[in-house]
Structures are given as C-alpha cells and as structure tokens.
PDB file with SEQRES, HELIX, SHEET and CRYST1 records, atoms N, CA, C and O in Angstrom:
SEQRES   1 A   81  MET ASN VAL HIS VAL GLN LEU TYR SER PRO LEU LYS GLU          
SEQRES   2 A   81  PHE CYS GLY GLU SER ARG LEU GLU LEU THR LEU PRO GLU          
SEQRES   3 A   81  GLY ALA ALA ALA THR LEU MET LEU ASP THR LEU ALA ALA          
SEQRES   4 A   81  ARG HIS PRO VAL ILE ARG PRO PHE LEU ARG ASN ALA GLN          
SEQRES   5 A   81  VAL ILE ILE GLN ASN GLU MET VAL HIS PRO LEU HIS LEU          
SEQRES   6 A   81  LEU HIS GLU GLY ASP GLU VAL GLN LEU ARG MET PRO MET          
SEQRES   7 A   81  PHE GLY GLY                                                  
HELIX    1 AA1 LEU A   11  CYS A   15  1                                   5    
HELIX    2 AA2 ALA A   30  ARG A   40  1                                  11    
HELIX    3 AA3 PRO A   42  ILE A   44  5                                   3    
HELIX    4 AA4 ARG A   45  LEU A   48  1                                   4    
SHEET    1 AA1 5 ARG A  19  THR A  23  0                                        
SHEET    2 AA1 5 ASN A   2  LEU A   7 -1                                        
SHEET    3 AA1 5 GLU A  71  ARG A  75  1                                        
SHEET    4 AA1 5 GLN A  52  ILE A  55 -1                                        
SHEET    5 AA1 5 GLU A  58  VAL A  60 -1                                        
CRYST1    1.000    1.000    1.000  90.00  90.00  90.00 P 1           1          
ATOM      1  N   MET A   1     -94.696  81.183  -9.971  1.00  0.00           N  
ATOM      2  CA  MET A   1     -95.009  79.783 -10.140  1.00  0.00           C  
ATOM      3  C   MET A   1     -94.500  79.035  -8.858  1.00  0.00           C  
ATOM      4  O   MET A   1     -93.600  79.487  -8.151  1.00  0.00           O  
ATOM      5  N   ASN A   2     -95.124  77.904  -8.630  1.00  0.00           N  
ATOM      6  CA  ASN A   2     -94.750  77.083  -7.439  1.00  0.00           C  
ATOM      7  C   ASN A   2     -94.036  75.847  -7.966  1.00  0.00           C  
ATOM      8  O   ASN A   2     -94.457  75.297  -8.984  1.00  0.00           O  
ATOM      9  N   VAL A   3     -92.958  75.381  -7.304  1.00  0.00           N  
ATOM     10  CA  VAL A   3     -92.368  74.162  -7.609  1.00  0.00           C  
ATOM     11  C   VAL A   3     -92.122  73.472  -6.272  1.00  0.00           C  
ATOM     12  O   VAL A   3     -91.861  74.101  -5.246  1.00  0.00           O  
ATOM     13  N   HIS A   4     -92.221  72.107  -6.341  1.00  0.00           N  
ATOM     14  CA  HIS A   4     -92.059  71.288  -5.171  1.00  0.00           C  
ATOM     15  C   HIS A   4     -90.708  70.679  -5.171  1.00  0.00           C  
ATOM     16  O   HIS A   4     -90.324  70.050  -6.157  1.00  0.00           O  
ATOM     17  N   VAL A   5     -89.946  70.834  -4.091  1.00  0.00           N  
ATOM     18  CA  VAL A   5     -88.609  70.348  -3.996  1.00  0.00           C  
ATOM     19  C   VAL A   5     -88.426  69.207  -2.972  1.00  0.00           C  
ATOM     20  O   VAL A   5     -88.660  69.425  -1.784  1.00  0.00           O  
ATOM     21  N   GLN A   6     -88.043  68.079  -3.371  1.00  0.00           N  
ATOM     22  CA  GLN A   6     -87.737  67.022  -2.427  1.00  0.00           C  
ATOM     23  C   GLN A   6     -86.205  66.906  -2.173  1.00  0.00           C  
ATOM     24  O   GLN A   6     -85.430  66.719  -3.111  1.00  0.00           O  
ATOM     25  N   LEU A   7     -85.787  67.021  -0.889  1.00  0.00           N  
ATOM     26  CA  LEU A   7     -84.455  67.022  -0.531  1.00  0.00           C  
ATOM     27  C   LEU A   7     -83.955  65.606   0.004  1.00  0.00           C  
ATOM     28  O   LEU A   7     -84.646  64.921   0.758  1.00  0.00           O  
ATOM     29  N   TYR A   8     -82.831  65.269  -0.403  1.00  0.00           N  
ATOM     30  CA  TYR A   8     -82.284  63.915   0.054  1.00  0.00           C  
ATOM     31  C   TYR A   8     -81.085  64.189   0.873  1.00  0.00           C  
ATOM     32  O   TYR A   8     -80.560  65.301   0.815  1.00  0.00           O  
ATOM     33  N   SER A   9     -80.610  63.250   1.637  1.00  0.00           N  
ATOM     34  CA  SER A   9     -79.336  63.349   2.402  1.00  0.00           C  
ATOM     35  C   SER A   9     -78.136  63.901   1.609  1.00  0.00           C  
ATOM     36  O   SER A   9     -77.973  63.565   0.436  1.00  0.00           O  
ATOM     37  N   PRO A  10     -77.314  64.726   2.223  1.00  0.00           N  
ATOM     38  CA  PRO A  10     -77.399  65.340   3.553  1.00  0.00           C  
ATOM     39  C   PRO A  10     -78.221  66.609   3.503  1.00  0.00           C  
ATOM     40  O   PRO A  10     -78.297  67.276   4.535  1.00  0.00           O  
ATOM     41  N   LEU A  11     -78.804  66.985   2.479  1.00  0.00           N  
ATOM     42  CA  LEU A  11     -79.520  68.320   2.326  1.00  0.00           C  
ATOM     43  C   LEU A  11     -80.615  68.358   3.338  1.00  0.00           C  
ATOM     44  O   LEU A  11     -80.752  69.349   4.056  1.00  0.00           O  
ATOM     45  N   LYS A  12     -81.441  67.266   3.432  1.00  0.00           N  
ATOM     46  CA  LYS A  12     -82.598  67.249   4.282  1.00  0.00           C  
ATOM     47  C   LYS A  12     -82.259  67.424   5.752  1.00  0.00           C  
ATOM     48  O   LYS A  12     -83.002  68.053   6.506  1.00  0.00           O  
ATOM     49  N   GLU A  13     -81.072  66.831   6.165  1.00  0.00           N  
ATOM     50  CA  GLU A  13     -80.611  66.984   7.558  1.00  0.00           C  
ATOM     51  C   GLU A  13     -80.322  68.390   7.826  1.00  0.00           C  
ATOM     52  O   GLU A  13     -80.750  68.942   8.839  1.00  0.00           O  
ATOM     53  N   PHE A  14     -79.556  69.032   6.884  1.00  0.00           N  
ATOM     54  CA  PHE A  14     -79.190  70.358   7.187  1.00  0.00           C  
ATOM     55  C   PHE A  14     -80.287  71.394   7.187  1.00  0.00           C  
ATOM     56  O   PHE A  14     -80.216  72.357   7.951  1.00  0.00           O  
ATOM     57  N   CYS A  15     -81.273  71.236   6.380  1.00  0.00           N  
ATOM     58  CA  CYS A  15     -82.508  72.055   6.284  1.00  0.00           C  
ATOM     59  C   CYS A  15     -83.500  71.801   7.228  1.00  0.00           C  
ATOM     60  O   CYS A  15     -84.320  72.681   7.492  1.00  0.00           O  
ATOM     61  N   GLY A  16     -83.537  70.494   7.881  1.00  0.00           N  
ATOM     62  CA  GLY A  16     -84.476  70.171   8.874  1.00  0.00           C  
ATOM     63  C   GLY A  16     -85.818  69.838   8.158  1.00  0.00           C  
ATOM     64  O   GLY A  16     -86.823  69.756   8.865  1.00  0.00           O  
ATOM     65  N   GLU A  17     -85.918  69.646   6.861  1.00  0.00           N  
ATOM     66  CA  GLU A  17     -87.056  69.259   6.191  1.00  0.00           C  
ATOM     67  C   GLU A  17     -86.754  68.611   4.956  1.00  0.00           C  
ATOM     68  O   GLU A  17     -85.714  68.927   4.376  1.00  0.00           O  
ATOM     69  N   SER A  18     -87.575  67.682   4.434  1.00  0.00           N  
ATOM     70  CA  SER A  18     -87.196  66.865   3.342  1.00  0.00           C  
ATOM     71  C   SER A  18     -88.120  67.307   2.089  1.00  0.00           C  
ATOM     72  O   SER A  18     -87.841  66.882   0.968  1.00  0.00           O  
ATOM     73  N   ARG A  19     -89.085  68.059   2.267  1.00  0.00           N  
ATOM     74  CA  ARG A  19     -89.911  68.486   1.176  1.00  0.00           C  
ATOM     75  C   ARG A  19     -90.379  69.953   1.437  1.00  0.00           C  
ATOM     76  O   ARG A  19     -90.842  70.302   2.523  1.00  0.00           O  
ATOM     77  N   LEU A  20     -90.237  70.736   0.434  1.00  0.00           N  
ATOM     78  CA  LEU A  20     -90.659  72.144   0.542  1.00  0.00           C  
ATOM     79  C   LEU A  20     -91.130  72.710  -0.778  1.00  0.00           C  
ATOM     80  O   LEU A  20     -90.840  72.158  -1.839  1.00  0.00           O  
ATOM     81  N   GLU A  21     -91.840  73.788  -0.714  1.00  0.00           N  
ATOM     82  CA  GLU A  21     -92.349  74.487  -1.821  1.00  0.00           C  
ATOM     83  C   GLU A  21     -91.698  75.765  -2.092  1.00  0.00           C  
ATOM     84  O   GLU A  21     -91.547  76.507  -1.121  1.00  0.00           O  
ATOM     85  N   LEU A  22     -91.284  76.160  -3.234  1.00  0.00           N  
ATOM     86  CA  LEU A  22     -90.651  77.372  -3.565  1.00  0.00           C  
ATOM     87  C   LEU A  22     -91.582  78.124  -4.599  1.00  0.00           C  
ATOM     88  O   LEU A  22     -92.178  77.529  -5.496  1.00  0.00           O  
ATOM     89  N   THR A  23     -91.651  79.486  -4.388  1.00  0.00           N  
ATOM     90  CA  THR A  23     -92.324  80.275  -5.381  1.00  0.00           C  
ATOM     91  C   THR A  23     -91.243  81.091  -6.161  1.00  0.00           C  
ATOM     92  O   THR A  23     -90.451  81.852  -5.604  1.00  0.00           O  
ATOM     93  N   LEU A  24     -91.287  80.865  -7.453  1.00  0.00           N  
ATOM     94  CA  LEU A  24     -90.244  81.495  -8.375  1.00  0.00           C  
ATOM     95  C   LEU A  24     -90.966  82.175  -9.420  1.00  0.00           C  
ATOM     96  O   LEU A  24     -92.131  81.867  -9.672  1.00  0.00           O  
ATOM     97  N   PRO A  25     -90.278  83.185 -10.117  1.00  0.00           N  
ATOM     98  CA  PRO A  25     -90.901  83.843 -11.264  1.00  0.00           C  
ATOM     99  C   PRO A  25     -91.110  82.853 -12.398  1.00  0.00           C  
ATOM    100  O   PRO A  25     -90.346  81.899 -12.545  1.00  0.00           O  
ATOM    101  N   GLU A  26     -92.139  83.078 -13.195  1.00  0.00           N  
ATOM    102  CA  GLU A  26     -92.484  82.259 -14.266  1.00  0.00           C  
ATOM    103  C   GLU A  26     -91.217  82.153 -15.293  1.00  0.00           C  
ATOM    104  O   GLU A  26     -90.566  83.144 -15.625  1.00  0.00           O  
ATOM    105  N   GLY A  27     -90.959  80.891 -15.732  1.00  0.00           N  
ATOM    106  CA  GLY A  27     -89.825  80.740 -16.635  1.00  0.00           C  
ATOM    107  C   GLY A  27     -88.422  80.748 -15.977  1.00  0.00           C  
ATOM    108  O   GLY A  27     -87.410  80.895 -16.662  1.00  0.00           O  
ATOM    109  N   ALA A  28     -88.386  80.590 -14.658  1.00  0.00           N  
ATOM    110  CA  ALA A  28     -87.117  80.577 -13.981  1.00  0.00           C  
ATOM    111  C   ALA A  28     -86.405  79.186 -14.283  1.00  0.00           C  
ATOM    112  O   ALA A  28     -87.008  78.127 -14.454  1.00  0.00           O  
ATOM    113  N   ALA A  29     -85.075  79.353 -14.319  1.00  0.00           N  
ATOM    114  CA  ALA A  29     -84.151  78.219 -14.455  1.00  0.00           C  
ATOM    115  C   ALA A  29     -83.852  77.544 -13.151  1.00  0.00           C  
ATOM    116  O   ALA A  29     -84.028  78.133 -12.084  1.00  0.00           O  
ATOM    117  N   ALA A  30     -83.396  76.296 -13.224  1.00  0.00           N  
ATOM    118  CA  ALA A  30     -83.099  75.572 -11.992  1.00  0.00           C  
ATOM    119  C   ALA A  30     -81.994  76.295 -11.074  1.00  0.00           C  
ATOM    120  O   ALA A  30     -81.984  76.128  -9.854  1.00  0.00           O  
ATOM    121  N   THR A  31     -81.068  77.107 -11.740  1.00  0.00           N  
ATOM    122  CA  THR A  31     -80.098  77.849 -11.088  1.00  0.00           C  
ATOM    123  C   THR A  31     -80.801  78.869  -9.995  1.00  0.00           C  
ATOM    124  O   THR A  31     -80.320  79.019  -8.872  1.00  0.00           O  
ATOM    125  N   LEU A  32     -81.898  79.500 -10.409  1.00  0.00           N  
ATOM    126  CA  LEU A  32     -82.560  80.354  -9.610  1.00  0.00           C  
ATOM    127  C   LEU A  32     -83.148  79.659  -8.397  1.00  0.00           C  
ATOM    128  O   LEU A  32     -83.100  80.189  -7.287  1.00  0.00           O  
ATOM    129  N   MET A  33     -83.720  78.435  -8.612  1.00  0.00           N  
ATOM    130  CA  MET A  33     -84.223  77.634  -7.646  1.00  0.00           C  
ATOM    131  C   MET A  33     -83.207  77.250  -6.681  1.00  0.00           C  
ATOM    132  O   MET A  33     -83.519  77.235  -5.491  1.00  0.00           O  
ATOM    133  N   LEU A  34     -82.063  76.946  -7.032  1.00  0.00           N  
ATOM    134  CA  LEU A  34     -80.951  76.678  -6.147  1.00  0.00           C  
ATOM    135  C   LEU A  34     -80.507  77.966  -5.412  1.00  0.00           C  
ATOM    136  O   LEU A  34     -80.221  77.880  -4.218  1.00  0.00           O  
ATOM    137  N   ASP A  35     -80.441  79.052  -5.997  1.00  0.00           N  
ATOM    138  CA  ASP A  35     -80.046  80.291  -5.357  1.00  0.00           C  
ATOM    139  C   ASP A  35     -81.059  80.630  -4.302  1.00  0.00           C  
ATOM    140  O   ASP A  35     -80.671  81.056  -3.214  1.00  0.00           O  
ATOM    141  N   THR A  36     -82.365  80.464  -4.569  1.00  0.00           N  
ATOM    142  CA  THR A  36     -83.455  80.676  -3.655  1.00  0.00           C  
ATOM    143  C   THR A  36     -83.381  79.782  -2.503  1.00  0.00           C  
ATOM    144  O   THR A  36     -83.552  80.231  -1.370  1.00  0.00           O  
ATOM    145  N   LEU A  37     -83.135  78.529  -2.717  1.00  0.00           N  
ATOM    146  CA  LEU A  37     -83.037  77.509  -1.618  1.00  0.00           C  
ATOM    147  C   LEU A  37     -81.846  77.871  -0.810  1.00  0.00           C  
ATOM    148  O   LEU A  37     -81.942  77.838   0.416  1.00  0.00           O  
ATOM    149  N   ALA A  38     -80.716  78.217  -1.387  1.00  0.00           N  
ATOM    150  CA  ALA A  38     -79.519  78.638  -0.643  1.00  0.00           C  
ATOM    151  C   ALA A  38     -79.689  79.924   0.242  1.00  0.00           C  
ATOM    152  O   ALA A  38     -79.113  80.045   1.324  1.00  0.00           O  
ATOM    153  N   ALA A  39     -80.513  80.866  -0.285  1.00  0.00           N  
ATOM    154  CA  ALA A  39     -80.811  82.000   0.444  1.00  0.00           C  
ATOM    155  C   ALA A  39     -81.663  81.748   1.769  1.00  0.00           C  
ATOM    156  O   ALA A  39     -81.508  82.388   2.809  1.00  0.00           O  
ATOM    157  N   ARG A  40     -82.567  80.742   1.582  1.00  0.00           N  
ATOM    158  CA  ARG A  40     -83.430  80.355   2.680  1.00  0.00           C  
ATOM    159  C   ARG A  40     -82.725  79.388   3.667  1.00  0.00           C  
ATOM    160  O   ARG A  40     -83.143  79.296   4.821  1.00  0.00           O  
ATOM    161  N   HIS A  41     -81.712  78.700   3.255  1.00  0.00           N  
ATOM    162  CA  HIS A  41     -80.909  77.748   4.027  1.00  0.00           C  
ATOM    163  C   HIS A  41     -79.432  77.949   3.648  1.00  0.00           C  
ATOM    164  O   HIS A  41     -78.866  77.216   2.838  1.00  0.00           O  
ATOM    165  N   PRO A  42     -78.878  78.906   4.231  1.00  0.00           N  
ATOM    166  CA  PRO A  42     -77.412  79.171   3.707  1.00  0.00           C  
ATOM    167  C   PRO A  42     -76.342  78.116   4.066  1.00  0.00           C  
ATOM    168  O   PRO A  42     -75.234  78.105   3.529  1.00  0.00           O  
ATOM    169  N   VAL A  43     -76.731  77.242   4.993  1.00  0.00           N  
ATOM    170  CA  VAL A  43     -75.867  76.167   5.415  1.00  0.00           C  
ATOM    171  C   VAL A  43     -75.605  75.167   4.245  1.00  0.00           C  
ATOM    172  O   VAL A  43     -74.556  74.528   4.157  1.00  0.00           O  
ATOM    173  N   ILE A  44     -76.594  75.081   3.388  1.00  0.00           N  
ATOM    174  CA  ILE A  44     -76.420  74.086   2.258  1.00  0.00           C  
ATOM    175  C   ILE A  44     -75.826  74.614   0.984  1.00  0.00           C  
ATOM    176  O   ILE A  44     -75.665  73.885   0.006  1.00  0.00           O  
ATOM    177  N   ARG A  45     -75.495  75.916   1.003  1.00  0.00           N  
ATOM    178  CA  ARG A  45     -74.959  76.527  -0.178  1.00  0.00           C  
ATOM    179  C   ARG A  45     -73.694  75.793  -0.765  1.00  0.00           C  
ATOM    180  O   ARG A  45     -73.647  75.523  -1.965  1.00  0.00           O  
ATOM    181  N   PRO A  46     -72.739  75.496   0.040  1.00  0.00           N  
ATOM    182  CA  PRO A  46     -71.630  74.642  -0.540  1.00  0.00           C  
ATOM    183  C   PRO A  46     -72.037  73.236  -1.259  1.00  0.00           C  
ATOM    184  O   PRO A  46     -71.429  72.749  -2.212  1.00  0.00           O  
ATOM    185  N   PHE A  47     -73.054  72.740  -0.692  1.00  0.00           N  
ATOM    186  CA  PHE A  47     -73.409  71.413  -1.236  1.00  0.00           C  
ATOM    187  C   PHE A  47     -74.214  71.495  -2.572  1.00  0.00           C  
ATOM    188  O   PHE A  47     -74.249  70.535  -3.342  1.00  0.00           O  
ATOM    189  N   LEU A  48     -74.853  72.659  -2.819  1.00  0.00           N  
ATOM    190  CA  LEU A  48     -75.727  72.910  -3.948  1.00  0.00           C  
ATOM    191  C   LEU A  48     -74.809  72.886  -5.214  1.00  0.00           C  
ATOM    192  O   LEU A  48     -75.320  72.526  -6.274  1.00  0.00           O  
ATOM    193  N   ARG A  49     -73.546  73.228  -5.182  1.00  0.00           N  
ATOM    194  CA  ARG A  49     -72.646  73.221  -6.406  1.00  0.00           C  
ATOM    195  C   ARG A  49     -72.611  71.859  -7.019  1.00  0.00           C  
ATOM    196  O   ARG A  49     -72.465  71.727  -8.234  1.00  0.00           O  
ATOM    197  N   ASN A  50     -72.745  70.810  -6.183  1.00  0.00           N  
ATOM    198  CA  ASN A  50     -72.608  69.457  -6.721  1.00  0.00           C  
ATOM    199  C   ASN A  50     -73.949  68.683  -6.779  1.00  0.00           C  
ATOM    200  O   ASN A  50     -73.983  67.534  -7.218  1.00  0.00           O  
ATOM    201  N   ALA A  51     -75.054  69.325  -6.331  1.00  0.00           N  
ATOM    202  CA  ALA A  51     -76.364  68.701  -6.230  1.00  0.00           C  
ATOM    203  C   ALA A  51     -76.782  68.295  -7.689  1.00  0.00           C  
ATOM    204  O   ALA A  51     -76.610  69.046  -8.649  1.00  0.00           O  
ATOM    205  N   GLN A  52     -77.324  67.095  -7.774  1.00  0.00           N  
ATOM    206  CA  GLN A  52     -78.037  66.682  -9.025  1.00  0.00           C  
ATOM    207  C   GLN A  52     -79.495  67.113  -8.988  1.00  0.00           C  
ATOM    208  O   GLN A  52     -80.244  66.816  -8.057  1.00  0.00           O  
ATOM    209  N   VAL A  53     -79.887  67.880 -10.122  1.00  0.00           N  
ATOM    210  CA  VAL A  53     -81.252  68.381 -10.222  1.00  0.00           C  
ATOM    211  C   VAL A  53     -82.044  67.353 -11.043  1.00  0.00           C  
ATOM    212  O   VAL A  53     -81.728  67.137 -12.213  1.00  0.00           O  
ATOM    213  N   ILE A  54     -83.047  66.728 -10.467  1.00  0.00           N  
ATOM    214  CA  ILE A  54     -83.801  65.733 -11.164  1.00  0.00           C  
ATOM    215  C   ILE A  54     -85.327  66.279 -11.173  1.00  0.00           C  
ATOM    216  O   ILE A  54     -85.943  66.596 -10.155  1.00  0.00           O  
ATOM    217  N   ILE A  55     -85.799  66.332 -12.412  1.00  0.00           N  
ATOM    218  CA  ILE A  55     -87.201  66.737 -12.662  1.00  0.00           C  
ATOM    219  C   ILE A  55     -87.932  65.713 -13.323  1.00  0.00           C  
ATOM    220  O   ILE A  55     -87.429  65.179 -14.312  1.00  0.00           O  
ATOM    221  N   GLN A  56     -89.171  65.330 -12.864  1.00  0.00           N  
ATOM    222  CA  GLN A  56     -89.927  64.215 -13.470  1.00  0.00           C  
ATOM    223  C   GLN A  56     -89.048  62.874 -13.810  1.00  0.00           C  
ATOM    224  O   GLN A  56     -89.192  62.193 -14.825  1.00  0.00           O  
ATOM    225  N   ASN A  57     -88.109  62.635 -12.757  1.00  0.00           N  
ATOM    226  CA  ASN A  57     -87.228  61.493 -12.868  1.00  0.00           C  
ATOM    227  C   ASN A  57     -86.196  61.468 -13.937  1.00  0.00           C  
ATOM    228  O   ASN A  57     -85.712  60.424 -14.373  1.00  0.00           O  
ATOM    229  N   GLU A  58     -85.862  62.720 -14.360  1.00  0.00           N  
ATOM    230  CA  GLU A  58     -84.772  62.865 -15.330  1.00  0.00           C  
ATOM    231  C   GLU A  58     -83.773  63.985 -14.802  1.00  0.00           C  
ATOM    232  O   GLU A  58     -84.184  65.073 -14.402  1.00  0.00           O  
ATOM    233  N   MET A  59     -82.466  63.644 -14.832  1.00  0.00           N  
ATOM    234  CA  MET A  59     -81.488  64.608 -14.453  1.00  0.00           C  
ATOM    235  C   MET A  59     -81.358  65.722 -15.427  1.00  0.00           C  
ATOM    236  O   MET A  59     -81.221  65.435 -16.616  1.00  0.00           O  
ATOM    237  N   VAL A  60     -81.386  66.924 -15.060  1.00  0.00           N  
ATOM    238  CA  VAL A  60     -81.379  68.119 -15.907  1.00  0.00           C  
ATOM    239  C   VAL A  60     -80.247  69.036 -15.683  1.00  0.00           C  
ATOM    240  O   VAL A  60     -79.677  69.029 -14.592  1.00  0.00           O  
ATOM    241  N   HIS A  61     -79.872  69.839 -16.652  1.00  0.00           N  
ATOM    242  CA  HIS A  61     -78.900  70.811 -16.573  1.00  0.00           C  
ATOM    243  C   HIS A  61     -79.415  72.048 -15.634  1.00  0.00           C  
ATOM    244  O   HIS A  61     -80.604  72.367 -15.617  1.00  0.00           O  
ATOM    245  N   PRO A  62     -78.497  72.665 -14.915  1.00  0.00           N  
ATOM    246  CA  PRO A  62     -78.926  73.785 -14.099  1.00  0.00           C  
ATOM    247  C   PRO A  62     -79.620  74.896 -14.849  1.00  0.00           C  
ATOM    248  O   PRO A  62     -80.342  75.685 -14.241  1.00  0.00           O  
ATOM    249  N   LEU A  63     -79.419  74.986 -16.183  1.00  0.00           N  
ATOM    250  CA  LEU A  63     -80.199  76.080 -16.838  1.00  0.00           C  
ATOM    251  C   LEU A  63     -81.490  75.627 -17.420  1.00  0.00           C  
ATOM    252  O   LEU A  63     -82.102  76.361 -18.196  1.00  0.00           O  
ATOM    253  N   HIS A  64     -81.943  74.426 -17.076  1.00  0.00           N  
ATOM    254  CA  HIS A  64     -83.199  73.888 -17.456  1.00  0.00           C  
ATOM    255  C   HIS A  64     -84.336  74.875 -16.970  1.00  0.00           C  
ATOM    256  O   HIS A  64     -84.261  75.321 -15.826  1.00  0.00           O  
ATOM    257  N   LEU A  65     -85.304  75.204 -17.730  1.00  0.00           N  
ATOM    258  CA  LEU A  65     -86.331  76.040 -17.321  1.00  0.00           C  
ATOM    259  C   LEU A  65     -87.440  75.249 -16.599  1.00  0.00           C  
ATOM    260  O   LEU A  65     -87.866  74.176 -17.027  1.00  0.00           O  
ATOM    261  N   LEU A  66     -87.875  75.840 -15.489  1.00  0.00           N  
ATOM    262  CA  LEU A  66     -88.827  75.129 -14.671  1.00  0.00           C  
ATOM    263  C   LEU A  66     -90.279  75.534 -15.035  1.00  0.00           C  
ATOM    264  O   LEU A  66     -90.487  76.588 -15.636  1.00  0.00           O  
ATOM    265  N   HIS A  67     -91.230  74.746 -14.691  1.00  0.00           N  
ATOM    266  CA  HIS A  67     -92.679  74.962 -15.015  1.00  0.00           C  
ATOM    267  C   HIS A  67     -93.453  74.926 -13.732  1.00  0.00           C  
ATOM    268  O   HIS A  67     -93.002  74.369 -12.731  1.00  0.00           O  
ATOM    269  N   GLU A  68     -94.542  75.480 -13.761  1.00  0.00           N  
ATOM    270  CA  GLU A  68     -95.572  75.469 -12.570  1.00  0.00           C  
ATOM    271  C   GLU A  68     -95.810  73.988 -12.237  1.00  0.00           C  
ATOM    272  O   GLU A  68     -96.100  73.155 -13.097  1.00  0.00           O  
ATOM    273  N   GLY A  69     -95.669  73.717 -10.930  1.00  0.00           N  
ATOM    274  CA  GLY A  69     -95.967  72.344 -10.433  1.00  0.00           C  
ATOM    275  C   GLY A  69     -94.868  71.378 -10.586  1.00  0.00           C  
ATOM    276  O   GLY A  69     -95.005  70.244 -10.129  1.00  0.00           O  
ATOM    277  N   ASP A  70     -93.795  71.729 -11.187  1.00  0.00           N  
ATOM    278  CA  ASP A  70     -92.660  70.722 -11.275  1.00  0.00           C  
ATOM    279  C   ASP A  70     -92.358  70.039  -9.954  1.00  0.00           C  
ATOM    280  O   ASP A  70     -92.428  70.641  -8.883  1.00  0.00           O  
ATOM    281  N   GLU A  71     -92.028  68.799 -10.065  1.00  0.00           N  
ATOM    282  CA  GLU A  71     -91.544  68.027  -8.895  1.00  0.00           C  
ATOM    283  C   GLU A  71     -90.046  67.916  -9.056  1.00  0.00           C  
ATOM    284  O   GLU A  71     -89.572  67.230  -9.962  1.00  0.00           O  
ATOM    285  N   VAL A  72     -89.279  68.583  -8.186  1.00  0.00           N  
ATOM    286  CA  VAL A  72     -87.840  68.627  -8.328  1.00  0.00           C  
ATOM    287  C   VAL A  72     -87.246  67.819  -7.213  1.00  0.00           C  
ATOM    288  O   VAL A  72     -87.641  67.970  -6.057  1.00  0.00           O  
ATOM    289  N   GLN A  73     -86.323  66.981  -7.527  1.00  0.00           N  
ATOM    290  CA  GLN A  73     -85.489  66.253  -6.477  1.00  0.00           C  
ATOM    291  C   GLN A  73     -84.058  66.830  -6.552  1.00  0.00           C  
ATOM    292  O   GLN A  73     -83.499  67.126  -7.608  1.00  0.00           O  
ATOM    293  N   LEU A  74     -83.518  66.960  -5.301  1.00  0.00           N  
ATOM    294  CA  LEU A  74     -82.153  67.406  -5.221  1.00  0.00           C  
ATOM    295  C   LEU A  74     -81.437  66.255  -4.565  1.00  0.00           C  
ATOM    296  O   LEU A  74     -81.800  65.848  -3.461  1.00  0.00           O  
ATOM    297  N   ARG A  75     -80.442  65.731  -5.211  1.00  0.00           N  
ATOM    298  CA  ARG A  75     -79.730  64.558  -4.656  1.00  0.00           C  
ATOM    299  C   ARG A  75     -78.122  64.868  -4.780  1.00  0.00           C  
ATOM    300  O   ARG A  75     -77.632  65.506  -5.712  1.00  0.00           O  
ATOM    301  N   MET A  76     -77.467  64.373  -3.808  1.00  0.00           N  
ATOM    302  CA  MET A  76     -75.916  64.504  -3.891  1.00  0.00           C  
ATOM    303  C   MET A  76     -75.472  63.292  -4.585  1.00  0.00           C  
ATOM    304  O   MET A  76     -76.057  62.226  -4.395  1.00  0.00           O  
ATOM    305  N   PRO A  77     -74.433  63.396  -5.409  1.00  0.00           N  
ATOM    306  CA  PRO A  77     -73.798  62.311  -6.053  1.00  0.00           C  
ATOM    307  C   PRO A  77     -73.205  61.344  -4.980  1.00  0.00           C  
ATOM    308  O   PRO A  77     -72.654  61.736  -3.951  1.00  0.00           O  
ATOM    309  N   MET A  78     -73.376  60.051  -5.330  1.00  0.00           N  
ATOM    310  CA  MET A  78     -72.944  59.052  -4.371  1.00  0.00           C  
ATOM    311  C   MET A  78     -71.483  58.473  -4.815  1.00  0.00           C  
ATOM    312  O   MET A  78     -71.267  58.241  -6.005  1.00  0.00           O  
ATOM    313  N   PHE A  79     -70.636  58.282  -3.965  1.00  0.00           N  
ATOM    314  CA  PHE A  79     -69.268  57.796  -4.348  1.00  0.00           C  
ATOM    315  C   PHE A  79     -69.051  56.468  -3.509  1.00  0.00           C  
ATOM    316  O   PHE A  79     -69.730  56.217  -2.513  1.00  0.00           O  
ATOM    317  N   GLY A  80     -68.169  55.734  -3.935  1.00  0.00           N  
ATOM    318  CA  GLY A  80     -67.733  54.468  -3.213  1.00  0.00           C  
ATOM    319  C   GLY A  80     -67.926  53.284  -4.107  1.00  0.00           C  
ATOM    320  O   GLY A  80     -68.152  53.407  -5.310  1.00  0.00           O  
ATOM    321  N   GLY A  81     -67.836  52.186  -3.520  1.00  0.00           N  
ATOM    322  CA  GLY A  81     -67.943  50.909  -4.285  1.00  0.00           C  
ATOM    323  C   GLY A  81     -68.362  49.773  -3.487  1.00  0.00           C  
ATOM    324  O   GLY A  81     -68.486  48.665  -4.008  1.00  0.00           O  
TER     325      GLY A  81                                                      
END                                                                             
C-alpha cells in the first residue's frame, strides 16, 4: 500500500524534501512507516522518537494501523511560550 507523508521542520530540512510517498505492506502500523523513513533518511532517526504522527488531522498512536492512501503528517512537538 502507498501512504503519503508530509514532513515539517526540522524533518523536511534534514531530508531535503517536504512530501514523499512510502510503499508499505498492507496493514502496517505507523511504527513501520517511521522505521522505513529512518532507513531512507538515517539522519532523522533521532528525531522520529519524538515525532507526532497525524493522520487525517488527528494525532495517532505509533501502533495505529495505516491504510492505502493515508495522508500522514510528521511534526515535531513545539516548546516555548
């Protein structure tokens, strides 16, 4: 299955792209998507531990099962005031 991943700062700067498509096995969890992304772009592996996984505008748990055509956003938590 194919999922579309939108990367936000600082992930997009490290990857050199803001949007990509990943092919994953049917019924894959978000954790496999993160592992696949880290294998493709090893420099972002440390950041992915804290990344927020958002699907269809809802934050989901890393064990959330993905579906064909899901629109996934990866955002880093923001701190400050």
